[in-house]
C-alpha positions in Angstrom: 19.9 -64.3 -72.4 21.7 -67.0 -70.5 25.0 -65.1 -71.0 23.5 -61.9 -69.6 22.1 -63.7 -66.6 25.5 -65.2 -65.9 27.2 -61.7 -66.0 24.5 -60.3 -63.8 25.2 -63.1 -61.3 28.9 -62.2 -61.3 28.1 -58.6 -60.6 25.5 -59.4 -58.0 28.0 -61.6 -56.1 30.4 -58.7 -56.2 27.8 -56.4 -54.8 26.8 -58.9 -52.2 30.4 -59.0 -50.9 30.4 -55.2 -50.7 27.1 -55.3 -48.8 28.5 -57.8 -46.3 31.7 -55.8 -45.8 29.7 -52.6 -45.3 27.4 -54.0 -42.7 28.5 -51.4 -40.2 27.2 -48.6 -42.5 23.8 -47.1 -41.8 21.1 -48.7 -44.0 20.6 -45.6 -46.3 24.3 -45.0 -46.7 24.9 -48.7 -47.6 22.1 -48.5 -50.1 23.7 -45.4 -51.7 27.1 -47.2 -51.9 25.6 -50.2 -53.6 23.6 -48.0 -56.0 26.8 -46.1 -56.9 28.8 -49.3 -57.5 25.9 -50.8 -59.5 25.9 -47.6 -61.7 29.6 -47.9 -62.3 29.3 -51.5 -63.3 26.4 -50.7 -65.7 28.4 -47.9 -67.4 31.5 -50.1 -67.7 29.4 -52.9 -69.1 28.0 -50.7 -71.8 31.4 -49.5 -72.8 32.8 -53.0 -72.9 29.8 -54.2 -75.0 30.3 -51.3 -77.5 33.9 -52.3 -78.0 33.0 -56.0 -78.6 32.3 -57.3 -82.1 29.0 -59.0 -81.1 28.0 -56.2 -78.7 28.2 -58.4 -75.6 31.1 -58.4 -73.1 32.6 -61.8 -72.1 33.6 -63.2 -68.7 37.1 -61.8 -69.0 35.7 -58.3 -69.6 33.4 -58.5 -66.6 36.4 -59.6 -64.5 38.4 -56.6 -65.7 35.5 -54.3 -64.8 35.2 -55.6 -61.3 39.0 -55.6 -60.9 39.1 -51.9 -61.9 36.4 -51.1 -59.4 38.5 -52.6 -56.6 38.3 -55.0 -53.7 34.9 -55.1 -52.1 36.4 -54.9 -48.6 38.5 -51.8 -49.6 35.4 -50.1 -51.1 33.4 -50.8 -47.9 36.3 -49.6 -45.7 36.6 -46.4 -47.6 32.9 -45.7 -47.3 33.0 -46.3 -43.5 36.1 -44.0 -43.2 34.1 -41.2 -44.9 31.4 -41.3 -42.2 31.5 -38.5 -39.6 33.2 -39.5 -36.4 29.9 -39.9 -34.5 28.3 -41.9 -37.2 31.3 -44.1 -37.6 31.3 -44.7 -33.8 27.6 -45.6 -34.0 28.3 -48.0 -36.9 31.0 -49.7 -35.0 28.7 -50.0 -32.0 26.0 -51.6 -34.2 28.6 -54.1 -35.6 29.6 -55.0 -32.0 26.0 -55.4 -31.0 25.4 -57.7 -34.0 28.4 -59.8 -32.9 27.0 -60.1 -29.3 23.6 -61.1 -30.7 25.2 -63.9 -32.7 27.0 -65.1 -29.6 23.8 -64.9 -27.7 21.8 -67.2 -30.0 24.7 -69.7 -30.2 24.9 -69.9 -26.4 21.2 -70.2 -26.1 21.4 -73.3 -28.4 24.5 -75.1 -27.2 25.7 -73.1 -24.1 23.9 -75.5 -21.8 26.6 -78.1 -22.4 29.0 -75.8 -20.5 27.5 -76.8 -17.2 24.5 -74.5 -18.0 26.7 -71.4 -17.6 27.0 -70.8 -21.3 23.2 -70.8 -21.6 22.8 -68.3 -18.8 25.4 -66.0 -20.5 23.4 -66.2 -23.7 20.3 -65.4 -21.8 21.9 -62.2 -20.3 23.1 -61.1 -23.7 19.7 -61.6 -25.2 17.9 -59.6 -22.5 20.5 -56.8 -22.7 19.9 -56.4 -26.5 17.4 -54.0 -27.9 17.1 -56.0 -31.1 14.4 -58.3 -29.7 11.0 -57.5 -28.3 9.9 -58.6 -24.8 7.9 -61.4 -26.3 10.9 -62.7 -28.2 13.0 -62.6 -25.1 10.3 -64.4 -23.0 10.1 -67.1 -25.7 13.9 -67.5 -25.7 13.9 -67.8 -21.9 11.0 -70.2 -21.3 11.0 -72.4 -24.4 13.4 -75.3 -23.6 15.7 -73.8 -21.0 19.2 -75.0 -21.5 18.9 -75.4 -25.3 20.0 -78.7 -26.8 21.6 -79.8 -23.5 18.1 -80.6 -22.0 17.1 -83.2 -24.7 20.6 -84.7 -24.7 20.4 -85.0 -20.9 17.0 -86.6 -21.2 18.4 -89.3 -23.5 21.4 -90.1 -21.3 19.7 -89.9 -17.9 16.1 -90.7 -18.6 16.5 -94.3 -19.8 14.3 -97.0 -18.4 15.8 -99.4 -15.8 14.4 -102.9 -15.3 15.1 -105.3 -12.4 14.1 -108.9 -12.4 12.8 -110.6 -9.3 12.0 -114.3 -9.0 8.5 -115.3 -7.8 7.8 -117.8 -5.0 7.7 -121.4 -6.0 10.3 -121.0 -8.7 8.0 -119.3 -11.2 9.0 -116.9 -13.9 10.9 -113.8 -12.9 8.9 -110.6 -12.8 10.5 -107.5 -14.3 10.0 -104.3 -12.4 10.9 -101.2 -14.6 11.3 -97.6 -13.6 11.9 -94.5 -15.7 10.6 -93.4 -19.1 9.9 -95.8 -21.9 12.9 -95.6 -24.3 10.6 -94.7 -27.3 8.8 -92.0 -25.3 12.2 -90.6 -24.1 13.5 -90.4 -27.6 10.3 -88.7 -28.8 10.3 -86.1 -26.1 14.0 -85.4 -26.7 13.3 -84.9 -30.4 10.4 -82.5 -29.6 12.6 -80.5 -27.2 15.5 -80.3 -29.7 13.2 -79.0 -32.4 11.7 -76.5 -30.0 15.3 -75.2 -29.3 16.2 -74.9 -32.9 12.8 -73.2 -33.7 13.5 -70.6 -30.9 17.0 -69.8 -32.2 15.8 -69.5 -35.8 13.0 -67.2 -34.7 15.4 -65.0 -32.8 17.8 -64.8 -35.8 15.0 -63.8 -38.2 13.5 -61.2 -35.8 17.0 -59.7 -35.3 17.4 -59.3 -39.1 14.0 -57.7 -39.5 14.6 -55.1 -36.8 
């Protein structure tokens, strides 16, 4: 049983590589491609097992099977090339859109460090995408503007400053402090940082479900 599971894992890793390489394909065509490859692997496994003395193929046999099937990138590229011209153009457009969405969430998280311009660019990319709903876009805009730059700025610029002043008669000096308490400043910065990470994770998950 363990041996079969290991072989299945090898095959599934191969299929996962094909699926990643074929991300530009329409969902139904990508599913058909994976089903075809899975069927070829099953047939080849059965043939390899029938030629083995103990009826089970070894790791070398599985490697030969996958080698004969070809490189995952080449299989995906051939499937994309077989698409009609219009479908292929749409697939390319979807791939470009996914790239822009990845850039958007990255800039929303860390773009604030680029004088805030990077975060604004990420904001524009997010609102121009059809992948997210209005509520998602509103959350990405209002929840912690500037991303991680805001909590970092709070830690560096919001520290407490204390100035000592001597009392009349030579008594003990009185400390006058301004700004946030250091502990409170760190706590608020941590909450804002977690809110930024939560927002980006939500946007990524929502994009994958759409």
